[in-house]
N, CA, C, O and CB atoms as a CASP TS submission, in Angstrom:
PFRMAT TS
TARGET T0000
AUTHOR 0000-0000-0000
METHOD Language model
MODEL 1
PARENT N/A
ATOM      1  N   MET     1       0.835  -1.168   0.000  1.00  0.00           N
ATOM      2  CA  MET     1       0.000   0.000   0.000  1.00  0.00           C
ATOM      3  C   MET     1       0.888   1.242   0.000  1.00  0.00           C
ATOM      4  O   MET     1       1.894   1.281   0.707  1.00  0.00           O
ATOM      5  CB  MET     1      -0.954  -0.008   1.209  1.00  0.00           C
ATOM      6  N   SER     2       0.529   2.248  -0.779  1.00  0.00           N
ATOM      7  CA  SER     2       1.272   3.496  -0.836  1.00  0.00           C
ATOM      8  C   SER     2       0.603   4.544   0.032  1.00  0.00           C
ATOM      9  O   SER     2      -0.623   4.610   0.115  1.00  0.00           O
ATOM     10  CB  SER     2       1.389   3.992  -2.277  1.00  0.00           C
ATOM     11  N   THR     3       1.416   5.356   0.674  1.00  0.00           N
ATOM     12  CA  THR     3       0.903   6.490   1.423  1.00  0.00           C
ATOM     13  C   THR     3       1.649   7.738   0.989  1.00  0.00           C
ATOM     14  O   THR     3       2.829   7.686   0.640  1.00  0.00           O
ATOM     15  CB  THR     3       1.040   6.264   2.949  1.00  0.00           C
ATOM     16  N   VAL     4       0.952   8.850   1.016  1.00  0.00           N
ATOM     17  CA  VAL     4       1.565  10.116   0.664  1.00  0.00           C
ATOM     18  C   VAL     4       2.182  10.704   1.923  1.00  0.00           C
ATOM     19  O   VAL     4       1.540  10.747   2.973  1.00  0.00           O
ATOM     20  CB  VAL     4       0.530  11.093   0.029  1.00  0.00           C
ATOM     21  N   ASN     5       3.401  11.149   1.822  1.00  0.00           N
ATOM     22  CA  ASN     5       4.089  11.749   2.956  1.00  0.00           C
ATOM     23  C   ASN     5       4.666  13.085   2.519  1.00  0.00           C
ATOM     24  O   ASN     5       5.867  13.202   2.274  1.00  0.00           O
ATOM     25  CB  ASN     5       5.204  10.811   3.503  1.00  0.00           C
ATOM     26  N   ILE     6       3.804  14.092   2.423  1.00  0.00           N
ATOM     27  CA  ILE     6       4.228  15.395   1.913  1.00  0.00           C
ATOM     28  C   ILE     6       4.522  16.401   3.006  1.00  0.00           C
ATOM     29  O   ILE     6       5.227  17.381   2.766  1.00  0.00           O
ATOM     30  CB  ILE     6       3.181  15.949   1.007  1.00  0.00           C
ATOM     31  N   ALA     7       3.997  16.183   4.202  1.00  0.00           N
ATOM     32  CA  ALA     7       4.153  17.145   5.294  1.00  0.00           C
ATOM     33  C   ALA     7       5.609  17.530   5.557  1.00  0.00           C
ATOM     34  O   ALA     7       5.901  18.719   5.681  1.00  0.00           O
ATOM     35  CB  ALA     7       3.552  16.580   6.553  1.00  0.00           C
ATOM     36  N   PRO     8       6.533  16.570   5.648  1.00  0.00           N
ATOM     37  CA  PRO     8       7.926  16.955   5.928  1.00  0.00           C
ATOM     38  C   PRO     8       8.535  17.827   4.835  1.00  0.00           C
ATOM     39  O   PRO     8       9.327  18.724   5.124  1.00  0.00           O
ATOM     40  CB  PRO     8       8.775  15.716   6.105  1.00  0.00           C
ATOM     41  N   PHE     9       8.167  17.567   3.582  1.00  0.00           N
ATOM     42  CA  PHE     9       8.695  18.372   2.476  1.00  0.00           C
ATOM     43  C   PHE     9       8.226  19.819   2.605  1.00  0.00           C
ATOM     44  O   PHE     9       9.016  20.750   2.454  1.00  0.00           O
ATOM     45  CB  PHE     9       8.256  17.785   1.112  1.00  0.00           C
ATOM     46  N   ILE    10       6.937  20.002   2.884  1.00  0.00           N
ATOM     47  CA  ILE    10       6.371  21.344   2.974  1.00  0.00           C
ATOM     48  C   ILE    10       6.982  22.105   4.139  1.00  0.00           C
ATOM     49  O   ILE    10       7.411  23.248   3.986  1.00  0.00           O
ATOM     50  CB  ILE    10       4.848  21.280   3.123  1.00  0.00           C
ATOM     51  N   LYS    11       7.019  21.473   5.291  1.00  0.00           N
ATOM     52  CA  LYS    11       7.579  22.136   6.472  1.00  0.00           C
ATOM     53  C   LYS    11       9.029  22.546   6.254  1.00  0.00           C
ATOM     54  O   LYS    11       9.416  23.672   6.567  1.00  0.00           O
ATOM     55  CB  LYS    11       7.480  21.222   7.688  1.00  0.00           C
ATOM     56  N   GLU    12       9.818  21.642   5.721  1.00  0.00           N
ATOM     57  CA  GLU    12      11.233  21.928   5.503  1.00  0.00           C
ATOM     58  C   GLU    12      11.416  23.040   4.472  1.00  0.00           C
ATOM     59  O   GLU    12      12.225  23.946   4.671  1.00  0.00           O
ATOM     60  CB  GLU    12      11.967  20.663   5.050  1.00  0.00           C
ATOM     61  N   TYR    13      10.670  22.972   3.376  1.00  0.00           N
ATOM     62  CA  TYR    13      10.776  24.008   2.338  1.00  0.00           C
ATOM     63  C   TYR    13      10.424  25.371   2.919  1.00  0.00           C
ATOM     64  O   TYR    13      11.140  26.347   2.696  1.00  0.00           O
ATOM     65  CB  TYR    13       9.850  23.683   1.139  1.00  0.00           C
ATOM     66  N   ARG    14       9.319  25.440   3.668  1.00  0.00           N
ATOM     67  CA  ARG    14       8.896  26.721   4.247  1.00  0.00           C
ATOM     68  C   ARG    14       9.954  27.262   5.201  1.00  0.00           C
ATOM     69  O   ARG    14      10.261  28.454   5.179  1.00  0.00           O
ATOM     70  CB  ARG    14       7.555  26.563   4.984  1.00  0.00           C
ATOM     71  N   ARG    15      10.509  26.394   6.034  1.00  0.00           N
ATOM     72  CA  ARG    15      11.539  26.832   6.989  1.00  0.00           C
ATOM     73  C   ARG    15      12.776  27.361   6.272  1.00  0.00           C
ATOM     74  O   ARG    15      13.309  28.415   6.620  1.00  0.00           O
ATOM     75  CB  ARG    15      11.933  25.674   7.918  1.00  0.00           C
ATOM     76  N   GLN    16      13.220  26.619   5.275  1.00  0.00           N
ATOM     77  CA  GLN    16      14.431  27.019   4.544  1.00  0.00           C
ATOM     78  C   GLN    16      14.247  28.341   3.807  1.00  0.00           C
ATOM     79  O   GLN    16      15.207  29.088   3.617  1.00  0.00           O
ATOM     80  CB  GLN    16      14.826  25.935   3.551  1.00  0.00           C
ATOM     81  N   HIS    17      13.010  28.632   3.392  1.00  0.00           N
ATOM     82  CA  HIS    17      12.750  29.847   2.615  1.00  0.00           C
ATOM     83  C   HIS    17      12.032  30.928   3.423  1.00  0.00           C
ATOM     84  O   HIS    17      11.564  31.919   2.863  1.00  0.00           O
ATOM     85  CB  HIS    17      11.930  29.506   1.392  1.00  0.00           C
ATOM     86  N   ASN    18      11.948  30.734   4.739  1.00  0.00           N
ATOM     87  CA  ASN    18      11.318  31.711   5.635  1.00  0.00           C
ATOM     88  C   ASN    18       9.939  32.146   5.146  1.00  0.00           C
ATOM     89  O   ASN    18       9.626  33.336   5.114  1.00  0.00           O
ATOM     90  CB  ASN    18      12.210  32.931   5.783  1.00  0.00           C
ATOM     91  N   LEU    19       9.120  31.164   4.766  1.00  0.00           N
ATOM     92  CA  LEU    19       7.771  31.436   4.275  1.00  0.00           C
ATOM     93  C   LEU    19       6.739  31.082   5.337  1.00  0.00           C
ATOM     94  O   LEU    19       6.893  30.104   6.068  1.00  0.00           O
ATOM     95  CB  LEU    19       7.496  30.652   2.981  1.00  0.00           C
ATOM     96  N   THR    20       5.686  31.888   5.411  1.00  0.00           N
ATOM     97  CA  THR    20       4.541  31.533   6.242  1.00  0.00           C
ATOM     98  C   THR    20       3.682  30.550   5.449  1.00  0.00           C
ATOM     99  O   THR    20       3.905  30.338   4.257  1.00  0.00           O
ATOM    100  CB  THR    20       3.715  32.808   6.664  1.00  0.00           C
ATOM    101  N   GLN    21       2.711  29.963   6.112  1.00  0.00           N
ATOM    102  CA  GLN    21       1.786  29.096   5.392  1.00  0.00           C
ATOM    103  C   GLN    21       1.044  29.895   4.333  1.00  0.00           C
ATOM    104  O   GLN    21       0.767  29.379   3.250  1.00  0.00           O
ATOM    105  CB  GLN    21       0.791  28.432   6.360  1.00  0.00           C
ATOM    106  N   ALA    22       0.717  31.151   4.633  1.00  0.00           N
ATOM    107  CA  ALA    22       0.022  32.005   3.657  1.00  0.00           C
ATOM    108  C   ALA    22       0.913  32.288   2.449  1.00  0.00           C
ATOM    109  O   ALA    22       0.436  32.274   1.314  1.00  0.00           O
ATOM    110  CB  ALA    22      -0.413  33.333   4.314  1.00  0.00           C
ATOM    111  N   ASP    23       2.199  32.544   2.683  1.00  0.00           N
ATOM    112  CA  ASP    23       3.142  32.777   1.579  1.00  0.00           C
ATOM    113  C   ASP    23       3.249  31.544   0.690  1.00  0.00           C
ATOM    114  O   ASP    23       3.203  31.636  -0.536  1.00  0.00           O
ATOM    115  CB  ASP    23       4.533  33.156   2.125  1.00  0.00           C
ATOM    116  N   PHE    24       3.393  30.387   1.336  1.00  0.00           N
ATOM    117  CA  PHE    24       3.511  29.142   0.580  1.00  0.00           C
ATOM    118  C   PHE    24       2.237  28.870  -0.210  1.00  0.00           C
ATOM    119  O   PHE    24       2.290  28.426  -1.357  1.00  0.00           O
ATOM    120  CB  PHE    24       3.813  27.966   1.522  1.00  0.00           C
ATOM    121  N   ALA    25       1.095  29.139   0.411  1.00  0.00           N
ATOM    122  CA  ALA    25      -0.195  28.928  -0.257  1.00  0.00           C
ATOM    123  C   ALA    25      -0.293  29.765  -1.522  1.00  0.00           C
ATOM    124  O   ALA    25      -0.746  29.278  -2.558  1.00  0.00           O
ATOM    125  CB  ALA    25      -1.357  29.268   0.689  1.00  0.00           C
ATOM    126  N   LYS    26       0.129  31.021  -1.445  1.00  0.00           N
ATOM    127  CA  LYS    26       0.106  31.893  -2.630  1.00  0.00           C
ATOM    128  C   LYS    26       1.016  31.345  -3.714  1.00  0.00           C
ATOM    129  O   LYS    26       0.666  31.355  -4.894  1.00  0.00           O
ATOM    130  CB  LYS    26       0.529  33.328  -2.261  1.00  0.00           C
ATOM    131  N   LEU    27       2.180  30.869  -3.313  1.00  0.00           N
ATOM    132  CA  LEU    27       3.153  30.322  -4.261  1.00  0.00           C
ATOM    133  C   LEU    27       2.579  29.145  -5.036  1.00  0.00           C
ATOM    134  O   LEU    27       2.831  28.992  -6.231  1.00  0.00           O
ATOM    135  CB  LEU    27       4.419  29.890  -3.529  1.00  0.00           C
ATOM    136  N   VAL    28       1.802  28.312  -4.340  1.00  0.00           N
ATOM    137  CA  VAL    28       1.258  27.093  -4.941  1.00  0.00           C
ATOM    138  C   VAL    28      -0.133  27.323  -5.551  1.00  0.00           C
ATOM    139  O   VAL    28      -0.554  26.584  -6.441  1.00  0.00           O
ATOM    140  CB  VAL    28       1.188  25.983  -3.893  1.00  0.00           C
ATOM    141  N   GLY    29      -0.835  28.344  -5.068  1.00  0.00           N
ATOM    142  CA  GLY    29      -2.168  28.627  -5.599  1.00  0.00           C
ATOM    143  C   GLY    29      -3.290  27.948  -4.839  1.00  0.00           C
ATOM    144  O   GLY    29      -4.294  27.542  -5.425  1.00  0.00           O
ATOM    145  N   VAL    30      -3.114  27.825  -3.519  1.00  0.00           N
ATOM    146  CA  VAL    30      -4.140  27.215  -2.671  1.00  0.00           C
ATOM    147  C   VAL    30      -4.369  28.120  -1.462  1.00  0.00           C
ATOM    148  O   VAL    30      -3.724  29.160  -1.328  1.00  0.00           O
ATOM    149  CB  VAL    30      -3.721  25.769  -2.221  1.00  0.00           C
ATOM    150  N   SER    31      -5.277  27.725  -0.596  1.00  0.00           N
ATOM    151  CA  SER    31      -5.558  28.512   0.604  1.00  0.00           C
ATOM    152  C   SER    31      -4.549  28.174   1.710  1.00  0.00           C
ATOM    153  O   SER    31      -3.988  27.079   1.731  1.00  0.00           O
ATOM    154  CB  SER    31      -7.007  28.256   1.095  1.00  0.00           C
ATOM    155  N   PRO    32      -4.327  29.118   2.623  1.00  0.00           N
ATOM    156  CA  PRO    32      -3.466  28.808   3.767  1.00  0.00           C
ATOM    157  C   PRO    32      -4.015  27.649   4.604  1.00  0.00           C
ATOM    158  O   PRO    32      -3.251  26.892   5.202  1.00  0.00           O
ATOM    159  CB  PRO    32      -3.302  30.043   4.645  1.00  0.00           C
ATOM    160  N   GLN    33      -5.335  27.518   4.641  1.00  0.00           N
ATOM    161  CA  GLN    33      -5.944  26.420   5.380  1.00  0.00           C
ATOM    162  C   GLN    33      -5.556  25.070   4.775  1.00  0.00           C
ATOM    163  O   GLN    33      -5.351  24.096   5.500  1.00  0.00           O
ATOM    164  CB  GLN    33      -7.468  26.574   5.399  1.00  0.00           C
ATOM    165  N   ALA    34      -5.457  25.017   3.455  1.00  0.00           N
ATOM    166  CA  ALA    34      -5.042  23.776   2.785  1.00  0.00           C
ATOM    167  C   ALA    34      -3.620  23.412   3.198  1.00  0.00           C
ATOM    168  O   ALA    34      -3.337  22.253   3.502  1.00  0.00           O
ATOM    169  CB  ALA    34      -5.134  23.923   1.242  1.00  0.00           C
ATOM    170  N   VAL    35      -2.737  24.390   3.210  1.00  0.00           N
ATOM    171  CA  VAL    35      -1.348  24.137   3.602  1.00  0.00           C
ATOM    172  C   VAL    35      -1.295  23.644   5.050  1.00  0.00           C
ATOM    173  O   VAL    35      -0.555  22.712   5.367  1.00  0.00           O
ATOM    174  CB  VAL    35      -0.487  25.420   3.435  1.00  0.00           C
ATOM    175  N   SER    36      -2.067  24.261   5.907  1.00  0.00           N
ATOM    176  CA  SER    36      -2.119  23.838   7.306  1.00  0.00           C
ATOM    177  C   SER    36      -2.558  22.387   7.423  1.00  0.00           C
ATOM    178  O   SER    36      -1.971  21.623   8.188  1.00  0.00           O
ATOM    179  CB  SER    36      -3.066  24.736   8.102  1.00  0.00           C
ATOM    180  N   LYS    37      -3.580  22.000   6.677  1.00  0.00           N
ATOM    181  CA  LYS    37      -4.053  20.604   6.706  1.00  0.00           C
ATOM    182  C   LYS    37      -2.979  19.654   6.198  1.00  0.00           C
ATOM    183  O   LYS    37      -2.790  18.573   6.756  1.00  0.00           O
ATOM    184  CB  LYS    37      -5.332  20.446   5.862  1.00  0.00           C
ATOM    185  N   TRP    38      -2.281  20.047   5.151  1.00  0.00           N
ATOM    186  CA  TRP    38      -1.228  19.187   4.613  1.00  0.00           C
ATOM    187  C   TRP    38      -0.149  18.969   5.653  1.00  0.00           C
ATOM    188  O   TRP    38       0.313  17.846   5.854  1.00  0.00           O
ATOM    189  CB  TRP    38      -0.623  19.792   3.338  1.00  0.00           C
ATOM    190  N   GLU    39       0.255  20.055   6.320  1.00  0.00           N
ATOM    191  CA  GLU    39       1.334  19.942   7.302  1.00  0.00           C
ATOM    192  C   GLU    39       0.912  19.132   8.523  1.00  0.00           C
ATOM    193  O   GLU    39       1.755  18.510   9.171  1.00  0.00           O
ATOM    194  CB  GLU    39       1.792  21.324   7.737  1.00  0.00           C
ATOM    195  N   ARG    40      -0.353  19.131   8.837  1.00  0.00           N
ATOM    196  CA  ARG    40      -0.847  18.351   9.977  1.00  0.00           C
ATOM    197  C   ARG    40      -1.268  16.949   9.555  1.00  0.00           C
ATOM    198  O   ARG    40      -1.796  16.183  10.361  1.00  0.00           O
ATOM    199  CB  ARG    40      -2.022  19.068  10.641  1.00  0.00           C
ATOM    200  N   GLU    41      -1.034  16.619   8.286  1.00  0.00           N
ATOM    201  CA  GLU    41      -1.382  15.315   7.716  1.00  0.00           C
ATOM    202  C   GLU    41      -2.866  15.006   7.875  1.00  0.00           C
ATOM    203  O   GLU    41      -3.256  13.860   8.098  1.00  0.00           O
ATOM    204  CB  GLU    41      -0.555  14.217   8.372  1.00  0.00           C
ATOM    205  N   GLN    42      -3.688  16.054   7.754  1.00  0.00           N
ATOM    206  CA  GLN    42      -5.132  15.894   7.790  1.00  0.00           C
ATOM    207  C   GLN    42      -5.740  16.026   6.400  1.00  0.00           C
ATOM    208  O   GLN    42      -6.959  15.994   6.236  1.00  0.00           O
ATOM    209  CB  GLN    42      -5.751  16.915   8.730  1.00  0.00           C
ATOM    210  N   GLY    43      -4.886  16.172   5.415  1.00  0.00           N
ATOM    211  CA  GLY    43      -5.314  16.261   4.029  1.00  0.00           C
ATOM    212  C   GLY    43      -4.091  16.196   3.142  1.00  0.00           C
ATOM    213  O   GLY    43      -2.953  16.253   3.607  1.00  0.00           O
ATOM    214  N   TYR    44      -4.352  16.077   1.866  1.00  0.00           N
ATOM    215  CA  TYR    44      -3.270  15.959   0.892  1.00  0.00           C
ATOM    216  C   TYR    44      -3.517  16.909  -0.266  1.00  0.00           C
ATOM    217  O   TYR    44      -4.662  17.248  -0.562  1.00  0.00           O
ATOM    218  CB  TYR    44      -3.140  14.507   0.382  1.00  0.00           C
ATOM    219  N   PRO    45      -2.444  17.342  -0.922  1.00  0.00           N
ATOM    220  CA  PRO    45      -2.615  18.187  -2.100  1.00  0.00           C
ATOM    221  C   PRO    45      -3.328  17.426  -3.208  1.00  0.00           C
ATOM    222  O   PRO    45      -3.240  16.201  -3.299  1.00  0.00           O
ATOM    223  CB  PRO    45      -1.258  18.700  -2.596  1.00  0.00           C
ATOM    224  N   ASP    46      -4.021  18.161  -4.033  1.00  0.00           N
ATOM    225  CA  ASP    46      -4.618  17.569  -5.226  1.00  0.00           C
ATOM    226  C   ASP    46      -3.486  16.988  -6.064  1.00  0.00           C
ATOM    227  O   ASP    46      -2.395  17.553  -6.145  1.00  0.00           O
ATOM    228  CB  ASP    46      -5.455  18.626  -6.044  1.00  0.00           C
ATOM    229  N   ILE    47      -3.766  15.864  -6.675  1.00  0.00           N
ATOM    230  CA  ILE    47      -2.738  15.166  -7.461  1.00  0.00           C
ATOM    231  C   ILE    47      -2.149  16.056  -8.559  1.00  0.00           C
ATOM    232  O   ILE    47      -0.989  15.889  -8.933  1.00  0.00           O
ATOM    233  CB  ILE    47      -3.326  13.901  -8.086  1.00  0.00           C
ATOM    234  N   THR    48      -2.928  16.985  -9.068  1.00  0.00           N
ATOM    235  CA  THR    48      -2.432  17.869 -10.125  1.00  0.00           C
ATOM    236  C   THR    48      -1.372  18.846  -9.620  1.00  0.00           C
ATOM    237  O   THR    48      -0.658  19.446 -10.423  1.00  0.00           O
ATOM    238  CB  THR    48      -3.585  18.642 -10.736  1.00  0.00           C
ATOM    239  N   LEU    49      -1.260  19.015  -8.294  1.00  0.00           N
ATOM    240  CA  LEU    49      -0.251  19.907  -7.721  1.00  0.00           C
ATOM    241  C   LEU    49       1.088  19.209  -7.478  1.00  0.00           C
ATOM    242  O   LEU    49       2.102  19.871  -7.254  1.00  0.00           O
ATOM    243  CB  LEU    49      -0.762  20.485  -6.422  1.00  0.00           C
ATOM    244  N   LEU    50       1.093  17.898  -7.521  1.00  0.00           N
ATOM    245  CA  LEU    50       2.324  17.175  -7.197  1.00  0.00           C
ATOM    246  C   LEU    50       3.508  17.544  -8.092  1.00  0.00           C
ATOM    247  O   LEU    50       4.612  17.706  -7.572  1.00  0.00           O
ATOM    248  CB  LEU    50       2.076  15.698  -7.292  1.00  0.00           C
ATOM    249  N   PRO    51       3.338  17.686  -9.408  1.00  0.00           N
ATOM    250  CA  PRO    51       4.494  18.100 -10.216  1.00  0.00           C
ATOM    251  C   PRO    51       5.024  19.484  -9.834  1.00  0.00           C
ATOM    252  O   PRO    51       6.235  19.703  -9.830  1.00  0.00           O
ATOM    253  CB  PRO    51       4.120  18.093 -11.685  1.00  0.00           C
ATOM    254  N   THR    52       4.136  20.406  -9.519  1.00  0.00           N
ATOM    255  CA  THR    52       4.545  21.749  -9.095  1.00  0.00           C
ATOM    256  C   THR    52       5.322  21.675  -7.784  1.00  0.00           C
ATOM    257  O   THR    52       6.370  22.303  -7.637  1.00  0.00           O
ATOM    258  CB  THR    52       3.313  22.673  -8.937  1.00  0.00           C
ATOM    259  N   LEU    53       4.800  20.906  -6.839  1.00  0.00           N
ATOM    260  CA  LEU    53       5.476  20.756  -5.553  1.00  0.00           C
ATOM    261  C   LEU    53       6.831  20.079  -5.722  1.00  0.00           C
ATOM    262  O   LEU    53       7.811  20.484  -5.096  1.00  0.00           O
ATOM    263  CB  LEU    53       4.605  19.956  -4.583  1.00  0.00           C
ATOM    264  N   ALA    54       6.891  19.059  -6.557  1.00  0.00           N
ATOM    265  CA  ALA    54       8.163  18.369  -6.797  1.00  0.00           C
ATOM    266  C   ALA    54       9.193  19.324  -7.386  1.00  0.00           C
ATOM    267  O   ALA    54      10.371  19.276  -7.032  1.00  0.00           O
ATOM    268  CB  ALA    54       7.959  17.168  -7.736  1.00  0.00           C
ATOM    269  N   CYS    55       8.745  20.183  -8.279  1.00  0.00           N
ATOM    270  CA  CYS    55       9.655  21.173  -8.871  1.00  0.00           C
ATOM    271  C   CYS    55      10.161  22.146  -7.804  1.00  0.00           C
ATOM    272  O   CYS    55      11.353  22.446  -7.757  1.00  0.00           O
ATOM    273  CB  CYS    55       8.947  21.949 -10.009  1.00  0.00           C
ATOM    274  N   LEU    56       9.267  22.636  -6.954  1.00  0.00           N
ATOM    275  CA  LEU    56       9.658  23.548  -5.875  1.00  0.00           C
ATOM    276  C   LEU    56      10.662  22.888  -4.940  1.00  0.00           C
ATOM    277  O   LEU    56      11.646  23.510  -4.540  1.00  0.00           O
ATOM    278  CB  LEU    56       8.424  24.004  -5.085  1.00  0.00           C
ATOM    279  N   PHE    57      10.415  21.631  -4.592  1.00  0.00           N
ATOM    280  CA  PHE    57      11.233  20.933  -3.616  1.00  0.00           C
ATOM    281  C   PHE    57      12.464  20.274  -4.234  1.00  0.00           C
ATOM    282  O   PHE    57      13.277  19.676  -3.531  1.00  0.00           O
ATOM    283  CB  PHE    57      10.405  19.898  -2.915  1.00  0.00           C
ATOM    284  N   ASP    58      12.593  20.391  -5.559  1.00  0.00           N
ATOM    285  CA  ASP    58      13.716  19.778  -6.278  1.00  0.00           C
ATOM    286  C   ASP    58      13.808  18.281  -5.978  1.00  0.00           C
ATOM    287  O   ASP    58      14.854  17.758  -5.594  1.00  0.00           O
ATOM    288  CB  ASP    58      15.038  20.474  -5.902  1.00  0.00           C
ATOM    289  N   CYS    59      12.662  17.614  -6.172  1.00  0.00           N
ATOM    290  CA  CYS    59      12.607  16.173  -5.963  1.00  0.00           C
ATOM    291  C   CYS    59      11.692  15.559  -7.015  1.00  0.00           C
ATOM    292  O   CYS    59      11.162  16.260  -7.877  1.00  0.00           O
ATOM    293  CB  CYS    59      12.113  15.832  -4.526  1.00  0.00           C
ATOM    294  N   SER    60      11.517  14.277  -6.938  1.00  0.00           N
ATOM    295  CA  SER    60      10.622  13.556  -7.837  1.00  0.00           C
ATOM    296  C   SER    60       9.255  13.423  -7.180  1.00  0.00           C
ATOM    297  O   SER    60       9.156  13.385  -5.954  1.00  0.00           O
ATOM    298  CB  SER    60      11.199  12.160  -8.198  1.00  0.00           C
ATOM    299  N   VAL    61       8.211  13.353  -7.977  1.00  0.00           N
ATOM    300  CA  VAL    61       6.870  13.085  -7.452  1.00  0.00           C
ATOM    301  C   VAL    61       6.892  11.781  -6.655  1.00  0.00           C
ATOM    302  O   VAL    61       6.200  11.661  -5.644  1.00  0.00           O
ATOM    303  CB  VAL    61       5.821  13.007  -8.606  1.00  0.00           C
ATOM    304  N   ASN    62       7.671  10.821  -7.100  1.00  0.00           N
ATOM    305  CA  ASN    62       7.767   9.533  -6.401  1.00  0.00           C
ATOM    306  C   ASN    62       8.285   9.684  -4.973  1.00  0.00           C
ATOM    307  O   ASN    62       7.988   8.852  -4.115  1.00  0.00           O
ATOM    308  CB  ASN    62       8.675   8.590  -7.172  1.00  0.00           C
ATOM    309  N   ASP    63       9.053  10.734  -4.716  1.00  0.00           N
ATOM    310  CA  ASP    63       9.593  10.939  -3.376  1.00  0.00           C
ATOM    311  C   ASP    63       8.497  11.216  -2.344  1.00  0.00           C
ATOM    312  O   ASP    63       8.733  11.080  -1.143  1.00  0.00           O
ATOM    313  CB  ASP    63      10.587  12.087  -3.391  1.00  0.00           C
ATOM    314  N   PHE    64       7.315  11.600  -2.794  1.00  0.00           N
ATOM    315  CA  PHE    64       6.207  11.880  -1.886  1.00  0.00           C
ATOM    316  C   PHE    64       5.516  10.615  -1.393  1.00  0.00           C
ATOM    317  O   PHE    64       4.692  10.674  -0.480  1.00  0.00           O
ATOM    318  CB  PHE    64       5.201  12.770  -2.568  1.00  0.00           C
ATOM    319  N   PHE    65       5.840   9.484  -1.983  1.00  0.00           N
ATOM    320  CA  PHE    65       5.142   8.245  -1.666  1.00  0.00           C
ATOM    321  C   PHE    65       6.063   7.272  -0.948  1.00  0.00           C
ATOM    322  O   PHE    65       7.228   7.106  -1.311  1.00  0.00           O
ATOM    323  CB  PHE    65       4.587   7.606  -2.934  1.00  0.00           C
ATOM    324  N   GLN    66       5.517   6.634   0.074  1.00  0.00           N
ATOM    325  CA  GLN    66       6.197   5.535   0.735  1.00  0.00           C
ATOM    326  C   GLN    66       5.457   4.280   0.314  1.00  0.00           C
ATOM    327  O   GLN    66       4.250   4.163   0.527  1.00  0.00           O
ATOM    328  CB  GLN    66       6.230   5.706   2.309  1.00  0.00           C
ATOM    329  N   THR    67       6.166   3.354  -0.275  1.00  0.00           N
ATOM    330  CA  THR    67       5.512   2.165  -0.801  1.00  0.00           C
ATOM    331  C   THR    67       5.917   0.933  -0.015  1.00  0.00           C
ATOM    332  O   THR    67       7.096   0.684   0.237  1.00  0.00           O
ATOM    333  CB  THR    67       5.843   1.981  -2.275  1.00  0.00           C
ATOM    334  N   ASP    68       4.907   0.173   0.361  1.00  0.00           N
ATOM    335  CA  ASP    68       5.129  -1.122   0.996  1.00  0.00           C
ATOM    336  C   ASP    68       4.574  -2.171   0.046  1.00  0.00           C
ATOM    337  O   ASP    68       3.360  -2.348  -0.048  1.00  0.00           O
ATOM    338  CB  ASP    68       4.450  -1.207   2.424  1.00  0.00           C
ATOM    339  N   CYS    69       5.449  -2.860  -0.650  1.00  0.00           N
ATOM    340  CA  CYS    69       5.028  -3.821  -1.659  1.00  0.00           C
ATOM    341  C   CYS    69       4.887  -5.226  -1.083  1.00  0.00           C
ATOM    342  O   CYS    69       4.585  -6.162  -1.823  1.00  0.00           O
ATOM    343  CB  CYS    69       6.013  -3.832  -2.810  1.00  0.00           C
ATOM    344  N   HIS    70       5.097  -5.390   0.200  1.00  0.00           N
ATOM    345  CA  HIS    70       4.981  -6.717   0.804  1.00  0.00           C
ATOM    346  C   HIS    70       3.543  -7.205   0.690  1.00  0.00           C
ATOM    347  O   HIS    70       2.596  -6.431   0.835  1.00  0.00           O
ATOM    348  CB  HIS    70       5.433  -6.692   2.288  1.00  0.00           C
ATOM    349  N   GLY    71       3.399  -8.460   0.437  1.00  0.00           N
ATOM    350  CA  GLY    71       2.075  -9.026   0.339  1.00  0.00           C
ATOM    351  C   GLY    71       1.575  -9.167  -1.105  1.00  0.00           C
ATOM    352  O   GLY    71       0.560  -9.813  -1.361  1.00  0.00           O
ATOM    353  N   PHE    72       2.306  -8.550  -2.040  1.00  0.00           N
ATOM    354  CA  PHE    72       1.931  -8.690  -3.444  1.00  0.00           C
ATOM    355  C   PHE    72       2.778  -9.787  -4.064  1.00  0.00           C
ATOM    356  O   PHE    72       3.997  -9.820  -3.898  1.00  0.00           O
ATOM    357  CB  PHE    72       2.106  -7.348  -4.216  1.00  0.00           C
ATOM    358  N   ALA    73       2.124 -10.667  -4.768  1.00  0.00           N
ATOM    359  CA  ALA    73       2.844 -11.750  -5.431  1.00  0.00           C
ATOM    360  C   ALA    73       3.591 -11.194  -6.628  1.00  0.00           C
ATOM    361  O   ALA    73       3.041 -10.392  -7.384  1.00  0.00           O
ATOM    362  CB  ALA    73       1.880 -12.880  -5.865  1.00  0.00           C
ATOM    363  N   SER    74       4.827 -11.605  -6.809  1.00  0.00           N
ATOM    364  CA  SER    74       5.545 -11.157  -7.991  1.00  0.00           C
ATOM    365  C   SER    74       5.040 -11.914  -9.196  1.00  0.00           C
ATOM    366  O   SER    74       4.741 -13.107  -9.135  1.00  0.00           O
ATOM    367  CB  SER    74       7.061 -11.345  -7.826  1.00  0.00           C
ATOM    368  N   GLN    75       4.957 -11.196 -10.279  1.00  0.00           N
ATOM    369  CA  GLN    75       4.414 -11.760 -11.516  1.00  0.00           C
ATOM    370  C   GLN    75       5.520 -12.349 -12.354  1.00  0.00           C
ATOM    371  O   GLN    75       5.262 -12.874 -13.437  1.00  0.00           O
ATOM    372  CB  GLN    75       3.656 -10.700 -12.315  1.00  0.00           C
TER
END
């Protein structure tokens, strides 16, 4: 099962760039409340925002996912 783990990326990016949640929200085009939910892991960004976030964070979209492949039979 895959889980999205974006909160650490957002928090670290904001800290490194001295941005408030409102500043980051403007940068991405969402509400400050959305950013707050993401950081508290009570919500996730829309999938269409992942490439933008990956570009900002200088990482791959895949880096946002933790995958546990145990339990799946290999084909």
